[in-house]
C-alpha positions as CSV (number, residue, x, y, z in Angstrom):
1,X,-2.4,-30.8,16.7
2,X,-5.6,-28.8,16.6
3,X,-6.4,-27.1,13.3
4,X,-6.6,-23.3,13.4
5,X,-7.8,-22.5,9.9
6,X,-8.5,-24.3,6.6
7,X,-8.4,-23.0,3.0
8,X,-10.4,-24.9,0.4
9,X,-9.7,-24.0,-3.3
10,X,-9.0,-20.4,-2.7
11,X,-8.4,-18.3,-5.8
12,X,-7.5,-14.6,-6.4
13,X,-6.7,-12.6,-9.5
14,X,-5.1,-9.2,-10.0
15,X,-6.9,-7.7,-12.9
16,X,-6.9,-10.5,-15.6
17,X,-3.8,-12.2,-14.1
18,X,-4.5,-15.0,-11.6
19,X,-2.3,-14.8,-8.5
20,X,-3.3,-18.3,-7.3
21,X,-6.0,-20.8,-8.1
22,X,-7.5,-23.8,-6.2
23,X,-5.3,-23.3,-3.1
24,X,-6.0,-25.7,-0.3
25,X,-4.1,-26.1,3.0
26,X,-4.5,-25.8,6.8
27,X,-2.6,-24.2,9.6
28,X,-2.3,-25.9,13.0
29,X,-1.4,-25.2,16.6
30,X,2.3,-25.3,17.3
31,X,3.4,-24.6,13.7
32,X,6.0,-22.0,12.9
33,X,5.3,-21.8,9.1
34,X,7.4,-20.0,6.6
35,X,5.9,-19.0,3.3
36,X,8.0,-18.4,0.2
37,X,7.4,-18.1,-3.6
38,X,8.4,-16.0,-6.6
39,X,7.5,-12.3,-6.7
40,X,3.9,-11.9,-7.8
41,X,2.8,-15.3,-6.5
42,X,0.3,-13.6,-4.2
43,X,1.9,-14.2,-0.8
44,X,1.0,-10.8,0.7
45,X,-2.5,-11.0,-0.8
46,X,-3.0,-14.4,0.8
47,X,-1.9,-13.1,4.2
48,X,-4.5,-10.3,3.9
49,X,-7.2,-12.8,3.0
50,X,-6.2,-15.0,6.0
51,X,-6.3,-11.8,8.2
52,X,-9.8,-11.0,7.0
53,X,-8.6,-7.7,5.3
54,X,-9.3,-8.9,1.8
55,X,-11.7,-11.4,0.2
56,X,-10.9,-14.2,-2.2
57,X,-12.5,-14.5,-5.6
58,X,-13.4,-18.1,-5.0
59,X,-13.1,-20.9,-2.5
60,X,-13.7,-21.0,1.3
61,X,-11.8,-20.0,4.4
62,X,-12.8,-21.7,7.6
63,X,-11.5,-20.7,11.0
64,X,-11.8,-22.3,14.4
65,X,-14.5,-20.7,16.5
66,X,-13.2,-17.6,18.4
67,X,-9.8,-17.7,16.6
68,X,-7.8,-14.6,17.3
69,X,-5.5,-13.6,14.4
70,X,-2.8,-11.0,14.5
71,X,-1.4,-9.4,11.3
72,X,1.8,-7.4,10.7
73,X,1.9,-5.7,7.3
74,X,5.1,-4.9,5.4
75,X,4.7,-1.2,5.9
76,X,5.6,0.5,9.2
77,X,2.4,1.1,11.2
78,X,4.2,3.6,13.4
79,X,5.6,5.7,10.5
80,X,2.9,8.3,11.0
81,X,2.7,7.9,14.7
82,X,2.4,11.0,16.9
83,X,5.8,12.4,17.8
84,X,4.7,12.5,21.5
85,X,3.7,8.9,21.7
86,X,6.1,6.9,23.9
87,X,7.1,3.2,23.3
88,X,5.4,2.1,26.6
89,X,2.2,3.9,25.8
90,X,2.3,2.4,22.2
91,X,2.6,-1.1,23.7
92,X,-0.3,-0.4,26.0
93,X,-2.5,1.0,23.3
94,X,-1.9,-2.1,21.2
95,X,-3.9,-4.1,23.8
96,X,-7.1,-2.2,23.4
97,X,-10.2,-4.3,23.1
98,X,-8.8,-7.3,24.9
99,X,-10.7,-6.6,28.1
100,X,-7.6,-6.9,30.3
101,X,-7.1,-5.5,33.7
102,X,-4.8,-2.4,33.9
103,X,-2.1,-4.4,35.7
104,X,-2.2,-7.1,33.0
105,X,-1.8,-4.4,30.3
106,X,1.1,-2.9,32.2
107,X,2.8,-6.3,32.7
108,X,2.6,-7.3,29.1
109,X,3.8,-3.9,27.8
110,X,6.8,-3.8,30.3
111,X,7.8,-7.4,29.7
112,X,7.5,-7.1,25.9
113,X,9.6,-3.9,25.7
114,X,12.3,-5.6,27.8
115,X,12.3,-8.6,25.4
116,X,12.4,-6.3,22.5
117,X,15.5,-4.6,23.9
118,X,14.1,-1.1,24.7
119,X,16.3,0.3,27.3
120,X,14.3,3.5,27.5
121,X,10.6,2.7,27.9
122,X,9.6,6.3,27.4
123,X,11.5,6.9,24.1
124,X,9.3,8.7,21.6
125,X,8.2,6.7,18.7
126,X,9.0,9.5,16.3
127,X,12.6,9.4,17.5
128,X,13.0,5.7,16.7
129,X,14.9,4.5,13.6
130,X,13.0,2.3,11.0
131,X,14.5,-0.8,12.6
132,X,13.3,0.0,16.1
133,X,9.9,1.1,14.9
134,X,9.7,-2.3,13.2
135,X,10.5,-4.0,16.6
136,X,7.7,-2.0,18.2
137,X,5.3,-2.9,15.4
138,X,6.1,-6.6,15.9
139,X,5.8,-6.3,19.7
140,X,2.4,-4.5,19.3
141,X,1.0,-7.7,17.7
142,X,2.7,-10.2,20.1
143,X,1.5,-8.5,23.3
144,X,-2.1,-9.2,22.1
145,X,-1.2,-13.0,22.3
146,X,-3.2,-14.1,19.3
147,X,-3.8,-17.8,18.4
148,X,-2.2,-17.2,15.0
149,X,0.2,-14.4,14.0
150,X,0.6,-13.5,10.3
151,X,3.9,-11.6,9.5
152,X,4.7,-10.1,6.1
153,X,8.4,-9.6,5.6
154,X,9.1,-8.8,9.3
155,X,12.9,-8.6,8.7
156,X,12.4,-5.5,6.4
157,X,14.2,-2.5,8.0
158,X,15.8,-4.6,10.7
159,X,19.6,-4.5,10.9
160,X,21.6,-7.7,11.6
161,X,21.2,-7.4,15.4
162,X,17.5,-6.8,14.8
163,X,17.1,-10.0,12.7
164,X,19.0,-12.1,15.4
165,X,16.7,-10.6,18.0
166,X,13.6,-11.5,15.9
167,X,14.8,-15.1,15.5
168,X,15.1,-15.5,19.3
169,X,11.8,-13.6,19.9
170,X,9.7,-15.7,17.5
171,X,11.3,-19.0,18.6
172,X,10.0,-18.3,22.1
173,X,6.4,-17.6,21.2
174,X,3.8,-20.1,22.5
175,X,1.3,-19.5,19.6
176,X,1.5,-20.4,15.9
177,X,2.6,-18.0,13.3
178,X,2.9,-17.8,9.5
179,X,5.7,-15.6,8.2
180,X,6.5,-14.5,4.6
181,X,10.2,-13.9,4.2
182,X,13.1,-14.2,1.7
183,X,15.6,-14.7,4.6
184,X,16.7,-18.3,4.1
185,X,18.8,-18.5,7.3
186,X,15.7,-17.3,9.2
187,X,13.6,-20.0,7.6
188,X,16.3,-22.6,8.5
189,X,16.5,-21.5,12.2
190,X,13.0,-20.6,13.1
191,X,10.4,-22.5,11.0
192,X,9.2,-26.0,11.4
193,X,7.1,-26.0,8.2
194,X,7.6,-24.4,4.7
195,X,4.9,-23.6,2.1
196,X,5.9,-22.4,-1.3
197,X,3.3,-20.7,-3.5
198,X,4.2,-21.5,-7.1
199,X,2.1,-22.4,-10.2
200,X,4.7,-25.1,-11.0
201,X,3.0,-27.4,-8.5
202,X,-0.1,-29.3,-9.3
203,X,-2.0,-27.9,-6.3
204,X,-0.5,-24.4,-6.7
205,X,1.7,-24.9,-3.7
206,X,4.1,-27.3,-2.0
207,X,4.1,-27.9,1.8
208,X,6.9,-29.5,3.7
209,X,7.4,-30.3,7.4
210,X,10.8,-29.3,8.8
211,X,13.2,-26.5,8.2
212,X,14.5,-24.9,5.0
213,X,17.1,-27.6,4.4
214,X,14.4,-30.3,4.7
215,X,12.2,-28.4,2.3
216,X,15.0,-28.1,-0.3
217,X,15.6,-31.8,-0.2
218,X,11.9,-32.7,-0.5
219,X,11.3,-30.1,-3.2
220,X,14.1,-31.5,-5.3
221,X,12.7,-35.0,-5.1
222,X,9.2,-33.7,-6.1
223,X,10.4,-31.7,-9.0
224,X,12.5,-34.6,-10.2
225,X,9.4,-36.9,-10.1
226,X,7.4,-34.2,-12.0
227,X,10.1,-34.0,-14.7
228,X,10.3,-37.8,-15.0
229,X,6.5,-37.9,-15.4
230,X,6.7,-35.4,-18.2
231,X,9.3,-37.5,-20.0
232,X,7.3,-40.7,-19.7
233,X,4.1,-39.1,-20.7
234,X,5.8,-37.4,-23.7
235,X,6.9,-40.8,-25.0
236,X,3.5,-42.3,-24.5
237,X,1.8,-39.3,-26.3
238,X,4.2,-39.6,-29.2
239,X,3.0,-43.1,-29.8
240,X,-0.6,-42.2,-29.5
241,X,-0.2,-39.3,-31.9
242,X,1.4,-41.7,-34.5
243,X,-1.7,-44.0,-34.0
244,X,-4.1,-41.1,-34.4
245,X,-2.3,-40.0,-37.7
246,X,-3.3,-43.4,-39.1
247,X,-6.9,-42.2,-38.9
248,X,-8.5,-44.8,-36.7
249,X,-12.3,-45.1,-37.1
250,X,-14.3,-44.2,-33.9
251,X,-17.0,-46.7,-34.6
252,X,-15.9,-49.3,-32.1
253,X,-16.3,-48.5,-28.4
254,X,-12.6,-49.4,-27.7
255,X,-11.4,-47.2,-30.5
256,X,-13.4,-44.2,-29.3
257,X,-12.2,-44.8,-25.7
258,X,-8.5,-44.8,-26.9
259,X,-9.1,-41.6,-28.9
260,X,-10.6,-40.0,-25.8
261,X,-7.7,-41.2,-23.6
262,X,-5.2,-39.8,-26.1
263,X,-6.8,-36.4,-26.0
264,X,-6.7,-36.4,-22.2
265,X,-3.0,-37.4,-22.2
266,X,-2.2,-34.6,-24.6
267,X,-3.9,-32.1,-22.4
268,X,-2.2,-33.5,-19.3
269,X,1.2,-33.3,-20.9
270,X,0.6,-29.7,-21.9
271,X,-0.3,-28.9,-18.2
272,X,2.8,-30.6,-16.8
273,X,5.1,-28.9,-19.4
274,X,3.6,-25.6,-18.4
275,X,4.1,-26.3,-14.7
276,X,7.7,-27.4,-15.1
277,X,8.4,-24.3,-17.2
278,X,7.2,-22.1,-14.3
279,X,10.4,-23.0,-12.4
280,X,12.6,-20.8,-14.6
281,X,14.8,-18.3,-12.9
282,X,17.1,-15.6,-14.2
283,X,20.2,-17.1,-15.9
284,X,23.0,-15.3,-14.0
285,X,26.7,-16.0,-14.8
286,X,29.4,-13.4,-14.3
287,X,32.4,-13.3,-16.7
288,X,35.7,-13.7,-14.9
289,X,39.0,-12.3,-16.2
290,X,42.1,-14.5,-16.8
291,X,44.4,-12.9,-14.2
292,X,46.9,-15.3,-12.6
293,X,48.4,-12.7,-10.3
294,X,48.1,-13.6,-6.6
295,X,47.6,-9.9,-5.8
296,X,44.7,-8.1,-7.4
297,X,44.1,-5.5,-4.7
298,X,46.3,-4.7,-1.6
299,X,45.5,-2.2,1.1
300,X,48.0,-1.2,3.7
301,X,46.8,0.6,6.8
302,X,44.0,2.4,5.1
303,X,41.7,4.6,7.3
304,X,38.5,6.4,6.6
305,X,36.4,8.8,8.6
306,X,33.1,10.5,8.0
307,X,31.7,13.5,9.9
308,X,34.5,13.3,12.4
309,X,33.8,9.6,13.1
310,X,36.3,6.9,12.2
311,X,34.6,4.2,10.2
312,X,37.6,1.8,10.0
313,X,41.3,1.6,10.0
314,X,44.1,1.0,10.0
315,X,43.0,-1.8,7.7
316,X,45.2,-4.3,5.8
317,X,43.6,-6.4,3.0
318,X,44.9,-8.6,0.2
319,X,42.6,-10.0,-2.5
320,X,43.6,-12.4,-5.2
321,X,41.8,-14.7,-7.6
322,X,39.3,-17.0,-5.8
323,X,39.1,-14.9,-2.7
324,X,35.6,-14.2,-1.5
325,X,35.2,-11.6,1.3
326,X,31.9,-10.8,3.0
327,X,31.5,-7.5,4.7
328,X,29.3,-7.4,7.9
329,X,28.2,-4.4,9.9
330,X,25.3,-2.2,10.8
331,X,24.0,0.5,8.5
332,X,26.5,3.4,8.4
333,X,29.5,1.2,9.5
334,X,31.4,1.9,6.3
335,X,30.7,-1.2,4.2
336,X,29.7,0.7,1.0
337,X,32.6,3.2,1.7
338,X,35.1,0.4,1.8
339,X,33.8,-1.0,-1.6
340,X,34.2,2.4,-3.2
341,X,37.8,2.6,-1.9
342,X,38.6,-0.9,-3.2
343,X,37.1,0.1,-6.6
344,X,39.4,3.1,-6.7
345,X,36.4,5.5,-6.7
346,X,37.2,7.0,-3.3
347,X,40.6,7.7,-1.7
348,X,41.3,6.6,1.9
349,X,42.2,9.3,4.4
350,X,45.5,7.6,5.0
351,X,47.3,4.4,4.0
352,X,47.8,3.1,0.5
353,X,45.8,1.1,-1.9
354,X,47.5,-0.8,-4.8
355,X,45.5,-2.3,-7.7
356,X,47.1,-4.7,-10.2
357,X,47.8,-3.0,-13.6
358,X,44.8,-2.8,-15.9
359,X,42.5,-4.3,-13.2
360,X,39.0,-4.9,-14.4
361,X,36.5,-3.9,-11.7
362,X,32.8,-4.5,-11.9
363,X,30.5,-2.9,-9.3
364,X,26.9,-3.5,-8.3
365,X,25.4,-0.5,-6.6
366,X,22.5,-1.1,-4.2
367,X,20.9,2.2,-5.1
368,X,20.9,1.3,-8.8
369,X,22.6,4.6,-9.6
370,X,24.1,3.1,-12.8
371,X,20.6,2.8,-14.4
372,X,19.0,5.6,-16.5
373,X,15.4,5.0,-15.6
374,X,14.3,6.9,-18.7
375,X,15.8,4.3,-21.0
376,X,13.6,1.6,-22.6
377,X,14.4,-1.9,-21.4
378,X,15.7,-2.8,-24.9
379,X,18.5,-0.2,-24.8
380,X,19.3,-0.9,-21.2
381,X,20.0,-4.5,-22.0
382,X,21.5,-3.9,-25.5
383,X,22.9,-0.4,-25.9
384,X,23.8,-0.8,-29.5
385,X,22.2,-2.8,-32.3
386,X,20.2,-6.0,-31.7
387,X,22.8,-8.3,-30.3
388,X,25.0,-8.4,-27.2
389,X,28.5,-9.9,-27.1
390,X,28.7,-12.5,-24.3
391,X,31.6,-14.9,-23.6
392,X,32.8,-14.8,-27.2
393,X,29.3,-15.3,-28.8
394,X,26.4,-13.1,-30.0
395,X,23.0,-13.2,-28.4
396,X,19.9,-11.5,-29.8
397,X,18.3,-9.0,-27.5
398,X,15.2,-11.1,-27.4
399,X,17.1,-14.1,-26.1
400,X,19.2,-12.0,-23.7
401,X,16.0,-10.5,-22.2
402,X,14.5,-13.9,-21.9
403,X,17.5,-15.1,-19.8
404,X,16.4,-12.6,-17.2
405,X,12.7,-13.4,-17.3
406,X,11.7,-10.4,-19.4
407,X,8.9,-10.7,-22.0
408,X,9.2,-9.3,-25.6
409,X,6.4,-6.9,-24.9
410,X,8.4,-5.3,-22.1
411,X,11.3,-4.3,-24.3
412,X,10.0,-0.8,-25.1
413,X,9.0,-0.2,-21.5
414,X,11.0,2.5,-19.6
415,X,13.0,1.2,-16.7
416,X,11.0,3.5,-14.4
417,X,8.0,1.2,-14.9
418,X,9.8,-1.9,-13.8
419,X,9.6,-3.3,-10.3
420,X,12.6,-3.2,-8.0
421,X,13.4,-6.8,-8.7
422,X,13.2,-6.3,-12.4
423,X,15.6,-3.3,-12.2
424,X,18.0,-5.5,-10.2
425,X,17.9,-8.1,-12.9
426,X,18.7,-5.4,-15.6
427,X,21.7,-4.2,-13.6
428,X,23.0,-7.8,-13.2
429,X,22.4,-8.4,-17.0
430,X,24.6,-5.3,-17.8
431,X,27.3,-6.4,-15.4
432,X,27.5,-9.9,-16.9
433,X,28.6,-8.4,-20.2
434,X,31.7,-7.0,-18.5
435,X,34.7,-9.3,-17.9
436,X,35.8,-8.8,-14.2
437,X,38.9,-9.5,-12.2
438,X,37.3,-8.0,-9.1
439,X,33.6,-8.1,-8.4
440,X,32.2,-5.7,-5.8
441,X,28.5,-6.3,-4.9
442,X,26.6,-3.9,-2.7
443,X,23.2,-5.6,-1.7
444,X,22.7,-7.4,-5.0
445,X,19.8,-9.5,-3.5
446,X,17.4,-6.6,-3.0
447,X,14.0,-7.5,-4.4
448,X,15.2,-10.8,-5.9
449,X,13.0,-13.8,-5.4
450,X,14.4,-17.1,-3.9
451,X,14.8,-18.8,-7.3
452,X,17.0,-15.9,-8.6
453,X,18.9,-15.8,-5.3
454,X,19.8,-19.5,-5.7
455,X,21.1,-18.9,-9.2
456,X,23.0,-15.8,-8.1
457,X,24.6,-17.8,-5.3
458,X,25.8,-20.5,-7.6
459,X,27.2,-18.0,-10.1
460,X,29.2,-16.3,-7.3
461,X,30.6,-19.6,-6.1
462,X,31.8,-20.3,-9.6
463,X,33.3,-16.8,-10.2
464,X,37.1,-17.2,-10.7
465,X,38.2,-13.7,-9.7
466,X,38.1,-11.9,-6.4
467,X,34.8,-11.0,-4.8
468,X,33.7,-8.6,-2.1
469,X,30.1,-9.0,-1.0
470,X,27.8,-6.8,1.1
471,X,24.3,-8.3,1.7
472,X,21.6,-8.6,4.3
473,X,21.0,-12.2,3.0
474,X,22.9,-14.1,5.7
475,X,22.4,-17.4,3.9
476,X,24.1,-16.1,0.8
477,X,26.8,-14.3,2.8
478,X,27.7,-17.5,4.7
479,X,27.5,-19.8,1.6
480,X,29.6,-17.5,-0.6
481,X,32.2,-15.9,1.7
482,X,35.5,-17.6,2.5
483,X,36.1,-14.9,5.1
484,X,33.9,-12.4,6.8
485,X,35.1,-8.9,7.9
486,X,33.0,-7.3,10.5
487,X,33.0,-3.5,10.8
488,X,31.7,-1.9,14.0
489,X,31.6,1.7,12.5
490,X,33.9,2.9,15.3
491,X,37.2,2.1,13.7
492,X,37.5,-1.6,14.5
493,X,37.4,-4.4,11.9
494,X,37.6,-8.1,13.0
495,X,38.0,-11.1,10.7
496,X,35.9,-14.4,11.1
497,X,35.9,-17.7,9.3
498,X,32.1,-17.8,8.9
499,X,28.9,-16.3,10.2
500,X,28.5,-18.8,13.0
501,X,31.9,-17.8,14.5
502,X,30.9,-14.1,14.4
503,X,27.6,-14.9,16.1
504,X,29.4,-16.8,18.9
505,X,31.8,-13.9,19.4
506,X,28.9,-11.4,19.5
507,X,27.0,-13.5,22.1
508,X,30.1,-13.7,24.2
509,X,30.6,-9.9,23.9
510,X,27.0,-9.2,25.0
511,X,27.3,-11.7,27.9
512,X,30.2,-9.6,29.3
513,X,28.1,-6.4,29.3
């Protein structure tokens, strides 16, 4: 494979905080690379550097002569587009500067819009939803046919149909691309190489050929070797420290060399310990109740409409301990509404809902309405005193904050100054203090990095009560759910064993159209 670009010891800081240092890697023809890493690792900044929109603080970036690079930012480039601009004209304008014949521009625009699913080529950009504007923004880069396409969180604003389209669309591209995304199912299906930016690796990153499953296997082996190396070096250093305490004289050359080696080993051990500590993620573990009843919540023929449009019903559900139900559907199909009905916060239009006596319900709200953004972090985590009560024990607020990756100096900071991911961790921390028989989660993964997603996933798998989950994270949905209920927003609800069964059904439905 021919190399497209090469990075040598790139570094970049944000103020006094380094994003990445000494970063070296290459991108090659035919690669479909996924880039992941914790929030704040510098993924978006690195993409802007590769696109030539930002400069690094140090290191070199070398590109193949004449390399054509496309770049899709997270924000919607058509958000402020003229209301009179049509989709076809937008696809044509995207090809300016390529010195193409008019017929070539027309062909690329027409073919691209068809692939992107635009039934109406003349639809005004201003009339498009955020998801369809995102499709158009992606298409605007693809019709230019670059040698390398850089995409920053392209699944943002796309509904499930849009993400499935994007998977098919990118898989059919003839040129290389590098995509930053938290969508693990996307990484599994589309990418043939993974790069993780993370200071826990000696080179600041870890690169692995293959899909996401291959990456996880290789990463586990690497981190295991790194921890083993720390253990062995710690034992060696312990012996050297004992020797140094005896006060060896540095007159002899051999003695001086050993003293120097001991100093180097102590420094190396400190570096490895620091790197291994970077792998920490939020410690998430929900408290389950002790209900043995087979029926926690039962709905019989419940229906709900909004604005004269039926969302679902008649719908029968039975949830007991150990049940994990995933809800699937486009935005506005009634998923959040159904959660509110199951929680007892909203009445159905018809039918009956029966909850077990004294049922303990814990709800995660995607809009974070349960958070008072004026509160300091300390009071949000620990409303009274200096300790929280958790699973029969007492934990100091410092320790509780640390479990969710907060620093002591953040405790007096108002929640309004925290990032979206940090606010999500605050909400999860508060919910963990409540014992639950029924856990209702509405988009709990928003703004969480992959490490925290993995911990959340394992916690949900271990939760003993009943669980209903709404999430755009298909990997999490498929792993956690024992059953998936798909709402079409027109009254119908259909049950599936897993996400693959739903996708097969959906493909069959589309083939009949």
